[in-house]
C-alpha positions as CSV (number, residue, x, y, z in Angstrom):
1,M,87.8,-33.3,81.5
2,S,90.1,-34.6,84.3
3,L,92.7,-35.8,82.1
4,A,92.5,-33.2,79.6
5,L,93.2,-30.5,82.3
6,L,96.7,-32.4,83.1
7,G,98.8,-29.9,81.4
8,D,96.7,-26.9,81.6
9,A,96.8,-26.9,85.3
10,L,100.9,-27.4,85.6
11,L,101.4,-24.8,83.0
12,Y,100.4,-22.4,85.1
13,A,102.9,-23.2,87.7
14,V,105.8,-24.2,85.4
15,L,105.7,-21.4,82.7
16,P,106.6,-18.4,84.9
17,A,109.5,-19.5,86.4
18,Y,110.8,-21.4,83.3
19,A,109.5,-19.0,80.9
20,S,113.6,-19.2,79.0
21,S,113.1,-23.1,78.9
22,F,110.1,-22.4,76.4
23,G,112.1,-19.9,74.6
24,L,109.8,-17.2,75.8
25,T,109.9,-13.9,77.5
26,L,108.0,-12.8,80.9
27,P,105.5,-10.7,78.4
28,W,105.2,-13.4,76.3
29,V,103.9,-15.9,79.6
30,G,101.1,-13.6,80.1
31,V,99.9,-13.9,76.8
32,M,100.1,-17.6,76.7
33,L,98.2,-18.0,79.9
34,S,95.4,-15.6,78.9
35,A,95.2,-16.7,75.0
36,N,92.8,-20.0,75.9
37,R,90.1,-17.8,77.8
38,I,90.4,-15.1,75.0
39,V,89.8,-17.9,72.4
40,R,87.2,-19.5,74.4
41,V,84.9,-15.9,74.6
42,F,84.4,-16.2,70.7
43,A,84.3,-19.9,70.6
44,Y,81.5,-21.1,72.8
45,G,78.8,-20.0,70.6
46,L,80.1,-22.2,67.4
47,V,80.9,-25.1,69.9
48,A,77.2,-24.8,71.0
49,R,76.1,-25.0,67.3
50,L,78.6,-27.6,66.2
51,T,77.8,-29.9,69.3
52,Q,73.8,-29.5,68.3
53,R,75.0,-30.8,64.7
54,V,77.2,-33.4,65.1
55,G,76.6,-34.8,68.8
56,V,78.5,-34.6,72.2
57,R,80.1,-37.7,71.6
58,T,82.0,-37.0,68.4
59,M,82.9,-33.7,69.8
60,C,84.2,-35.0,73.1
61,I,86.3,-37.8,70.8
62,G,87.9,-34.7,68.7
63,A,88.4,-32.9,72.0
64,A,90.1,-35.7,73.7
65,V,92.7,-35.9,70.7
66,V,93.2,-32.2,70.7
67,A,94.3,-32.1,74.4
68,T,96.6,-34.7,74.2
69,L,98.4,-33.0,71.0
70,S,98.1,-29.7,72.9
71,T,99.7,-31.0,76.0
72,A,102.4,-32.7,73.9
73,L,103.2,-29.2,71.9
74,Y,104.1,-27.7,75.4
75,G,106.9,-30.0,75.7
76,V,108.5,-29.5,72.3
77,S,107.6,-25.5,71.9
78,Q,110.4,-23.3,71.6
79,G,109.5,-19.5,71.0
80,P,105.8,-18.3,71.1
81,V,104.6,-19.7,67.6
82,L,104.1,-23.4,68.9
83,M,102.9,-22.6,72.3
84,L,100.4,-20.3,71.1
85,L,99.1,-22.6,68.6
86,A,98.8,-25.0,71.7
87,R,97.0,-22.6,73.9
88,V,94.5,-21.8,70.9
89,L,93.9,-25.7,70.4
90,W,93.6,-26.0,74.3
91,G,90.9,-23.2,74.4
92,L,88.9,-24.7,71.8
93,T,89.2,-28.2,73.6
94,Y,88.0,-26.8,76.9
95,A,85.2,-25.1,75.3
96,V,84.4,-28.5,74.0
97,L,84.8,-30.2,77.0
98,V,83.0,-27.8,79.5
99,L,80.0,-27.6,77.3
100,A,80.1,-31.5,76.7
101,T,80.0,-32.4,80.4
102,L,77.3,-29.8,81.4
103,S,75.1,-31.1,78.6
104,Y,75.5,-34.6,79.9
105,A,75.2,-33.4,83.5
106,I,71.7,-31.7,82.9
107,E,70.0,-34.5,80.8
108,S,68.3,-35.3,84.1
109,R,66.8,-31.8,85.3
110,A,65.7,-32.9,88.3
111,S,69.0,-34.1,89.5
112,A,71.3,-31.6,87.7
113,G,72.8,-29.6,90.6
114,T,74.3,-33.2,91.9
115,R,75.3,-34.3,88.4
116,V,77.0,-31.1,87.6
117,G,78.5,-30.7,91.3
118,V,80.0,-34.4,91.0
119,G,81.4,-33.8,87.5
120,Q,83.1,-30.6,88.9
121,A,84.7,-32.6,91.8
122,I,86.0,-35.7,89.2
123,Q,87.3,-32.9,87.0
124,R,89.5,-31.2,89.9
125,V,91.3,-34.4,90.4
126,G,93.7,-34.1,87.5
127,P,94.8,-30.2,88.4
128,I,95.3,-31.4,91.9
129,L,97.2,-34.5,90.9
130,A,99.3,-32.3,88.3
131,L,100.0,-29.4,91.1
132,L,101.0,-31.7,94.0
133,C,103.2,-34.0,91.5
134,G,104.2,-31.5,89.2
135,A,106.8,-30.0,91.1
136,W,108.8,-33.1,91.5
137,L,108.4,-34.6,88.2
138,V,110.1,-31.2,86.6
139,G,113.0,-31.6,88.9
140,Q,113.4,-35.1,87.7
141,V,112.8,-35.0,83.9
142,G,112.9,-30.9,83.3
143,A,110.1,-28.4,82.6
144,N,110.0,-29.1,79.0
145,D,110.0,-33.1,79.1
146,V,107.3,-33.0,82.1
147,F,104.7,-32.1,79.4
148,L,105.7,-35.1,77.0
149,L,105.2,-37.4,79.9
150,L,101.9,-35.8,80.7
151,A,100.4,-36.7,77.3
152,V,100.4,-40.4,78.1
153,P,97.9,-40.2,80.7
154,T,95.9,-37.0,78.6
155,A,95.5,-39.7,75.6
156,L,93.7,-42.0,78.3
157,A,90.9,-39.5,77.9
158,I,90.4,-40.9,74.1
159,P,89.3,-44.4,74.9
160,I,87.0,-42.8,77.7
161,A,85.5,-40.5,74.9
162,M,85.1,-43.3,72.6
163,S,82.7,-45.1,75.3
164,L,80.5,-42.7,75.6
165,P,76.8,-43.2,74.4
166,K,76.3,-42.6,71.0
167,G,73.7,-40.5,69.4
168,V,73.3,-37.6,72.0
169,K,72.7,-34.8,70.7
170,A,71.6,-31.2,72.2
171,K,68.1,-30.5,71.8
172,D,66.6,-28.4,68.9
173,K,66.5,-24.8,69.6
174,K,64.6,-22.0,67.9
175,Q,67.3,-19.6,68.0
176,R,71.0,-19.4,67.2
177,S,72.9,-19.8,69.8
178,T,75.6,-17.1,70.4
179,S,78.0,-16.8,73.3
180,L,78.6,-13.1,72.9
181,A,74.8,-12.3,73.0
182,R,73.6,-9.7,75.3
183,P,74.2,-11.0,78.8
184,S,71.2,-12.0,81.1
185,P,71.1,-11.1,84.9
186,I,72.8,-14.6,85.8
187,D,75.9,-13.8,82.9
188,V,76.4,-10.5,85.0
189,L,76.9,-12.4,88.3
190,Y,78.9,-14.7,86.5
191,F,81.3,-11.7,85.0
192,L,81.8,-10.4,88.2
193,Q,82.8,-13.4,89.4
194,G,85.0,-14.4,87.0
195,Y,86.3,-10.7,87.4
196,G,86.8,-10.5,91.0
197,V,88.4,-14.3,91.7
198,D,90.5,-14.8,88.7
199,G,91.5,-11.1,88.4
200,V,91.2,-9.2,91.5
201,F,92.0,-11.9,94.0
202,A,94.5,-14.0,91.8
203,L,96.7,-10.9,90.8
204,S,96.7,-9.2,94.3
205,I,97.0,-11.8,96.9
206,T,100.7,-12.8,96.7
207,L,101.1,-9.0,96.6
208,I,99.2,-8.9,99.8
209,F,101.2,-11.4,101.4
210,A,104.6,-9.6,100.5
211,R,103.9,-6.7,102.7
212,E,104.2,-8.7,106.0
213,A,106.5,-11.8,104.5
214,S,109.4,-12.7,102.1
215,L,108.7,-12.9,98.9
216,S,109.7,-16.6,98.7
217,Q,106.8,-17.0,101.8
218,A,103.8,-14.9,99.9
219,V,104.4,-16.9,96.8
220,I,104.1,-20.0,98.8
221,S,101.3,-18.8,100.9
222,G,99.5,-17.0,97.6
223,S,100.3,-20.4,95.6
224,A,98.5,-22.6,98.8
225,L,95.3,-20.0,98.3
226,L,95.2,-20.3,94.8
227,A,95.3,-24.4,94.8
228,M,92.1,-23.9,96.8
229,R,90.4,-23.1,94.0
230,H,90.6,-26.9,92.8
231,F,89.6,-27.8,96.5
232,G,86.9,-25.6,96.9
233,E,85.0,-27.3,93.4
234,A,86.0,-30.5,94.7
235,I,84.4,-30.0,98.0
236,A,81.5,-27.8,98.0
237,A,80.1,-28.2,94.0
238,P,78.9,-31.5,94.6
239,L,77.7,-30.8,98.3
240,F,76.0,-27.6,97.4
241,G,74.6,-29.0,93.6
242,W,72.6,-31.6,95.7
243,I,71.1,-29.4,98.2
244,A,70.2,-27.3,95.2
245,D,68.1,-30.3,94.1
246,R,66.5,-30.7,97.1
247,M,65.9,-27.0,98.3
248,G,65.7,-25.3,94.8
249,A,68.9,-24.0,93.2
250,R,67.7,-20.4,93.2
251,R,67.4,-20.3,97.2
252,V,71.0,-21.8,97.5
253,F,72.5,-19.7,94.5
254,V,71.6,-16.8,96.6
255,L,73.2,-18.0,99.8
256,A,76.6,-18.8,97.5
257,A,76.6,-15.6,96.0
258,V,76.1,-13.8,99.5
259,M,78.9,-15.9,100.9
260,T,81.3,-15.2,98.1
261,M,80.5,-11.2,98.5
262,S,81.3,-11.6,102.4
263,G,84.8,-13.4,101.2
264,F,86.0,-10.1,99.1
265,V,84.6,-8.1,102.4
266,G,86.7,-10.2,104.6
267,V,89.9,-9.3,102.4
268,A,89.0,-6.1,102.3
269,I,89.0,-5.5,106.1
270,G,92.0,-7.4,106.6
271,L,90.8,-10.8,107.4
272,T,92.9,-12.1,104.3
273,V,93.0,-15.7,105.0
274,I,89.5,-16.2,106.4
275,G,88.1,-14.2,103.7
276,A,89.7,-16.0,100.9
277,L,88.7,-19.3,102.3
278,V,85.2,-18.2,102.1
279,M,85.6,-16.7,98.9
280,L,87.1,-20.0,97.3
281,L,84.7,-22.5,99.0
282,F,81.7,-20.8,97.6
283,R,82.8,-20.0,94.6
284,G,83.2,-23.3,93.7
285,A,79.6,-23.8,94.8
286,L,78.6,-21.4,92.1
287,A,80.4,-23.8,89.6
288,S,77.4,-26.3,90.0
289,L,74.6,-23.8,91.2
290,G,74.6,-21.5,88.0
291,P,74.1,-24.4,85.7
292,A,71.4,-26.1,87.9
293,V,69.6,-22.3,88.0
294,I,69.2,-22.7,84.2
295,A,68.6,-26.3,84.3
296,Q,65.6,-25.8,86.6
297,S,64.5,-22.7,84.8
298,L,63.9,-24.6,81.6
299,T,61.3,-27.2,80.3
300,D,62.7,-30.6,79.3
301,K,61.8,-29.2,75.6
302,E,63.9,-26.6,75.8
303,D,67.7,-26.2,74.9
304,A,70.1,-25.6,77.9
305,L,73.5,-25.5,75.8
306,G,72.8,-22.1,74.5
307,P,72.6,-20.5,78.0
308,L,75.2,-22.2,79.3
309,A,77.6,-21.3,76.4
310,R,76.4,-17.8,76.9
311,M,77.2,-18.0,81.1
312,Q,80.6,-19.6,80.4
313,A,81.7,-17.2,78.0
314,W,80.5,-13.8,80.1
315,R,82.7,-15.4,82.9
316,D,85.6,-16.0,80.9
317,I,85.4,-12.3,79.7
318,G,85.4,-11.4,83.4
319,A,88.3,-13.7,83.8
320,S,90.1,-11.9,81.2
321,C,89.4,-8.3,81.8
322,G,90.1,-9.1,85.6
323,P,93.9,-9.5,85.6
324,L,94.2,-6.4,82.8
325,A,92.0,-3.9,85.1
326,T,93.6,-5.1,88.3
327,G,97.4,-4.5,87.5
328,V,96.7,-0.8,86.2
329,L,94.4,-0.3,89.0
330,L,96.8,-1.5,91.7
331,T,99.0,1.9,90.7
332,V,96.5,3.7,92.2
333,V,93.8,1.8,94.3
334,S,95.1,-0.6,97.0
335,A,94.2,-4.3,96.6
336,E,91.8,-4.2,99.6
337,I,90.0,-1.3,97.9
338,Q,89.5,-3.2,94.7
339,H,88.1,-6.4,96.8
340,A,85.8,-4.3,98.3
341,M,84.8,-2.7,94.9
342,V,84.1,-6.1,93.5
343,A,81.9,-6.8,96.6
344,V,79.7,-3.9,96.0
345,A,79.5,-4.9,92.3
346,M,78.3,-8.4,93.1
347,A,75.9,-7.1,95.5
348,A,74.3,-4.9,93.0
349,G,74.6,-7.8,90.5
350,L,72.7,-10.0,92.6
351,A,69.8,-7.6,93.5
352,Y,69.5,-7.5,89.4
353,W,69.2,-11.1,89.1
354,M,66.8,-11.7,91.9
355,V,64.5,-8.8,90.6
356,Y,64.6,-8.8,86.6
357,D,65.5,-12.9,86.0
């Protein structure tokens, strides 16, 4: 997963600034950066069923090959057709890998939090390196060729996938997996998290800074905080996953959700940097705590792949709806008020989960 994420992570930084190098207009850039999420919303259920049939290792090998192909396609794309194809392929690849890594991680239910957390930390290494080194590489080889270079380390994921244990399949389940089933209470919370962090916060943070600084300084400040999403998962996911295995995932999940809400409140009342750091750190904690809650709520004979697929799908629905709704609402409602609205909605969602789940 860490190697597969190299191209996707850098694309978010490169594509808006170098749209013309890829033969795209800015409206098309928005489509390309959201296409993979839209694909994933509809793919998780299918991917879960296919994984149960053919096994995790086979799916991982296919995903590693397709990840390499999509990264290379970024480098040769001129116009929307090839780029859209690459983004659709990447959306399918990510759906496979996120469910596969979670499937392996929760095989031991007693240590699921720790295993998911360590996995999340390892997965962030690739994006962090891509973002730190990507700007320099673009200056050396150009915006297009950098993705052809990144396809080489991405291809290392193929032999790693081939080394996975054979014959590992998701457990049989009585009901058909569907990622778009009626959301459970925890799915509602992850929808709100995706809506708030990847929508309201990601779209408005630069605009908040731009009120009191130059646009270039606002972009640098906003980008630095957005990069904290990766650092937050690398730091908080393994730590809180370990704590969840010892104290119980539900108890720690409540703490992380409350702290995430307090981060939104901080931004809403003008403590932008402090609020953002708290929000992103505990959002990273939720990355391991959600799967841990699901794993600890099921018996060893029950399949967790379906609930995990549904949770990831609803999070992506939130992350897809968030930018669209935020852009419209910013014309009539300030960014701070929108952050406050997310905090209130998350509080209601947390109460709903605590009462009914």
